C-alpha positions in Angstrom: -27.3 -15.2 -10.5 -28.7 -17.9 -8.3 -27.2 -19.3 -5.1 -26.6 -22.8 -6.4 -24.3 -21.5 -9.1 -21.9 -20.2 -6.4 -18.8 -22.3 -5.4 -19.1 -23.9 -2.0 -15.4 -23.8 -1.2 -13.5 -20.7 -2.2 -9.7 -20.1 -2.1 -8.9 -16.4 -2.1 -5.2 -15.7 -2.7 -4.3 -12.2 -1.5 -7.4 -12.1 0.7 -5.7 -10.1 3.4 -5.0 -7.2 1.1 -6.9 -4.1 0.1 -9.2 -5.6 -2.4 -9.2 -9.0 -0.7 -10.6 -7.7 2.6 -13.6 -6.1 0.8 -14.1 -9.3 -1.3 -14.0 -11.5 1.8 -16.6 -9.4 3.6 -18.9 -9.5 0.5 -18.5 -13.2 0.1 -19.6 -13.9 3.6 -22.5 -11.4 3.2 -23.5 -13.1 -0.1 -23.5 -16.5 1.4 -25.6 -15.4 4.4 -22.9 -16.6 6.7 -23.5 -20.3 5.8 -23.3 -21.7 2.2 -19.8 -20.7 1.0 -16.6 -21.6 2.9 -13.7 -19.1 2.3 -10.1 -19.9 2.8 -7.5 -17.1 3.0 -3.9 -18.2 3.1 -1.1 -15.9 4.3 2.5 -16.3 5.4 1.6 -13.7 8.1 -1.9 -14.6 9.3 -1.9 -11.7 11.7 -2.4 -9.4 8.7 -5.9 -11.0 8.4 -7.0 -10.2 12.0 -9.8 -8.1 10.7 -11.2 -11.1 8.8 -10.9 -13.9 11.4 -14.2 -12.9 13.1 -16.2 -13.4 9.8 -18.3 -16.6 9.9 -17.4 -19.4 7.3 -14.0 -17.7 6.7 -10.6 -19.1 7.8 -7.2 -17.4 7.6 -4.5 -20.1 7.4 -0.8 -20.0 7.5 0.6 -21.0 4.2 3.1 -19.9 1.5 1.4 -19.8 -1.9 4.7 -19.7 -3.7 5.4 -23.2 -2.2 4.0 -25.9 -4.5 3.1 -28.3 -1.7 1.2 -25.6 0.2 -0.5 -24.4 -2.9 -1.5 -28.0 -4.0 -3.1 -28.6 -0.5 -5.0 -25.3 -0.6 -6.3 -25.8 -4.2 -7.2 -29.4 -3.5 -9.7 -28.3 -0.8 -11.4 -25.7 -3.1 -14.0 -25.5 -5.8 -12.8 -22.2 -7.2 -9.8 -19.9 -6.9 -9.6 -16.1 -6.9 -6.1 -14.7 -7.5 -5.6 -11.1 -6.2 -1.9 -11.4 -5.5 0.1 -8.6 -7.2 2.9 -6.1 -6.6 3.3 -2.5 -7.8 7.0 -2.2 -7.1 9.9 -4.6 -7.7 12.6 -5.9 -9.9 11.9 -7.6 -13.2 12.5 -10.9 -11.5 10.1 -10.1 -8.7 7.4 -9.1 -11.2 8.0 -12.4 -13.0 7.8 -14.4 -9.8 4.5 -12.8 -8.7 2.6 -12.1 -11.9 3.8 -14.9 -14.1 5.3 -17.8 -12.1 2.5 -17.8 -9.5 -0.3 -18.0 -12.1 1.6 -20.8 -13.7 1.8 -22.6 -10.3 -1.9 -21.9 -9.8 -2.8 -23.4 -13.2 -0.7 -26.5 -12.5 -2.2 -27.0 -9.0 -5.7 -26.6 -10.5 -5.1 -29.1 -13.2 -3.7 -31.6 -10.7 -6.7 -31.2 -8.3 -9.3 -31.1 -11.1 -10.3 -27.5 -10.1 -11.4 -25.5 -13.2 -12.9 -22.3 -11.9 -10.5 -19.4 -11.6 -11.2 -15.6 -11.4 -8.0 -13.6 -11.8 -7.4 -9.9 -11.3 -5.1 -8.3 -13.8 -4.8 -4.6 -14.7 -6.0 -2.1 -17.3 -3.2 -1.5 -19.8 -1.7 -5.0 -19.5 -0.1 -5.8 -22.8 2.9 -7.8 -24.1 4.4 -4.6 -25.6 3.6 -2.3 -22.7 6.4 0.1 -21.6 6.7 -1.2 -18.0 7.7 -4.5 -16.4 4.5 -4.3 -14.3 2.1 -4.2 -17.3 4.1 -6.7 -19.4 4.2 -9.2 -16.5 0.5 -8.8 -15.9 -0.2 -9.6 -19.6 2.1 -12.6 -19.4 0.2 -13.9 -16.3 -3.1 -13.6 -18.2 -1.6 -15.6 -21.1 -0.4 -18.4 -18.8 -3.9 -18.8 -17.3 -5.7 -18.6 -20.7 -3.4 -21.3 -22.0 -4.4 -23.7 -19.2 -7.6 -25.8 -19.2 -9.5 -23.5 -16.8 -12.9 -21.9 -16.6 -11.3 -18.5 -16.4 -12.6 -15.0 -15.9 -10.2 -12.0 -15.9 -10.9 -8.6 -14.3 -8.8 -5.6 -15.4 -9.3 -2.7 -12.9 -8.0 0.9 -13.1 -6.5 2.4 -10.0 -8.6 1.4 -7.1 -9.8 3.8 -4.4 -11.3 3.2 -1.0 -11.0 4.0 2.7 -7.6 2.3 3.0 -6.2 3.1 -0.5 -2.6 4.0 -0.8 -3.0 6.6 -3.5 -5.5 9.2 -2.3 -4.7 8.9 1.4 -1.0 9.3 0.8 -1.4 12.4 -1.4 -3.8 13.9 1.1 -1.3 13.4 4.0 1.7 14.7 1.9 -0.2 17.9 1.3 -0.7 18.3 5.0 3.1 18.1 5.4 4.5 20.2 2.5 3.7 23.6 1.1 4.1 22.5 -2.5 3.3 19.1 -4.1 6.0 18.1 -6.6 4.3 15.6 -9.0 5.6 13.2 -11.6 3.4 12.3 -14.5 0.9 15.0 -13.7 -1.0 14.4 -17.0 -1.3 10.7 -16.6 -4.9 9.5 -17.0 -6.9 7.2 -14.8 -10.5 6.0 -14.4 -10.5 5.2 -10.7 -12.9 2.4 -9.5 -14.2 1.9 -5.9 -12.8 -1.2 -4.1 -16.3 -2.2 -3.2 -17.4 -2.2 -6.8 -14.4 -4.4 -7.7 -15.2 -6.8 -4.9 -18.9 -6.9 -6.1 -17.7 -7.7 -9.6 -15.7 -10.6 -8.3 -18.7 -12.0 -6.5 -20.9 -11.6 -9.6 -18.3 -13.5 -11.7 -18.0 -16.3 -9.2 -21.8 -16.8 -9.2 -22.3 -16.5 -13.0 -21.0 -19.2 -15.3 -21.8 -16.9 -18.2 -18.7 -14.9 -17.3 -16.3 -17.8 -18.1 -13.9 -17.0 -20.9 -14.5 -13.3 -20.6 -12.5 -10.2 -19.6 -14.1 -7.3 -17.8 -12.6 -3.8 -17.4 -13.4 -2.3 -14.0 -13.4 1.4 -14.3 -15.3 4.3 -12.6 -17.5 7.0 -13.8 -14.9 9.6 -14.8 -11.4 10.0 -16.2 -9.0 12.1 -14.1 -5.5 13.2 -14.6 -3.1 12.5 -11.8 -2.9 16.2 -11.1 -6.7 16.3 -10.7 -6.6 13.3 -8.3 -4.0 14.9 -6.2 -5.8 18.2 -6.1 -9.1 16.4 -5.2 -7.4 14.5 -2.4 -5.9 17.7 -0.9 -9.2 19.6 -1.3 -11.3 16.9 0.4 -8.7 16.6 3.2 -8.8 20.4 3.8 -5.2 21.3 2.7 -4.9 21.5 -1.1 -1.4 22.7 -2.1 0.0 24.1 -5.4 1.1 21.2 -7.6 4.4 21.4 -9.3 4.5 19.2 -12.4 7.9 17.6 -12.8 9.5 17.0 -16.2 10.4 13.3 -17.0 14.1 13.6 -15.9 13.1 15.1 -12.6 10.4 12.6 -12.1 12.8 9.7 -12.6 15.3 11.4 -10.2 12.6 11.7 -7.6 11.6 8.0 -8.1 15.2 6.9 -7.8 15.5 8.9 -4.5 12.3 7.4 -3.2 13.6 3.9 -3.9 16.4 4.4 -1.4 14.0 5.2 1.5 12.7 2.4 3.8 9.3 0.9 3.1 7.4 0.7 -0.1 8.0 3.7 -2.4 5.2 6.0 -3.5 6.5 5.9 -7.0 9.1 4.0 -9.0 10.6 4.4 -12.4 8.6 1.4 -13.5 5.4 3.2 -12.3 6.4 6.1 -14.4 6.7 3.8 -17.4 3.2 2.3 -16.6 1.7 5.8 -16.6 2.7 6.3 -20.2 -0.4 4.1 -20.9 -3.7 5.7 -20.2 -5.3 3.7 -17.3 -8.8 4.0 -18.7 -11.5 1.8 -20.2 -11.1 0.8 -23.8 -14.6 -0.3 -24.6 -14.4 -4.0 -23.5 -17.2 -5.3 -21.3 -17.2 -3.6 -17.9 -19.0 -3.2 -14.6 -22.4 -2.3 -16.3 -22.3 -5.7 -18.0 -22.1 -7.3 -14.6 -25.1 -5.2 -13.4 -23.0 -2.8 -11.4 -23.3 1.0 -11.5 -19.8 2.4 -10.6 -19.7 4.7 -7.6 -18.4 8.3 -8.2 -15.0 8.9 -6.7 -15.7 12.3 -5.3 -18.8 11.2 -3.4 -17.0 8.1 -1.9 -13.7 9.8 -1.2 -15.2 12.7 0.8 -16.4 10.1 3.3 -12.9 9.0 4.3 -10.7 12.0 3.3 -12.6 14.8 5.0 -10.9 15.9 8.2 -11.5 13.4 11.0 -13.3 10.9 8.8 -12.6 7.3 7.7 -10.7 4.4 9.3 -7.5 5.1 7.3 -6.8 8.5 8.6 -3.8 7.4 10.7 -2.4 4.6 8.4 0.1 6.8 6.5 1.4 8.3 9.7 2.0 4.7 11.1 3.8 3.9 7.9 6.0 7.0 8.2 6.8 5.9 11.8 7.5 2.4 10.7 4.8 1.0 13.1 2.8 -1.0 10.5 
């Protein structure tokens, strides 16, 4: 990958999120603080306050679901990265975010003459998948592939990192409760480090050889959900006995969680998603992009061990509704 292959004006949709923040930092580092300009739109720019000090990056107030705003953003760009996604929602909400937004992005790109798009989907995305989440992810891929774009698709497994929602939440829950009731304890994942996903995005943006390809982003080892929860508790210093729930109890728990304020830890649609192993299938992956995946246990101990990592208080803030 050489510097002149890299787009000079980048639009990162979802740049204030978990993956987006890591990507933006790596984009600025890759450009040496000078060659690539990065635009990160958000309806709530304050969410990008950690990014505003980065050179060559601008967080702007915009609604990407508004066609006029999106057209203006795309028109000032040479390439678009789409990271916007939701894990919880109604069928209409999944359709709006995972299908209609990619359709709007494709239309805006066609109108502006912008061809290069890198899109983040999900492992297990399929038109006949059991969950709204995975079916809508597959439909979004189809929309973009049907457009006249120079498209690269990344399909990550569950993503871990210092501010992840999964491991941090399960670590804190085990600090609160003597037993950990767990839905879908046998569900299989191949977790990938957020920095490796961001690195893969940078590599794709800088390499025209990735156009037209789909890459699976997965880590070094397959874990069951039970193993992930036990690892989170062990690294945080308070592993608890895990009580695997049968399907009916898991769905009852998910329904109860949906009534609580804030984003639920698990929904019925998540349970449906976990019927599909969230593991690599043999398609090109991180090694084909020159990336050796980081082991989960070595990275996670840096932020889950007692008193470590910048995310230690995030879940407590969430419980207190102070986010």
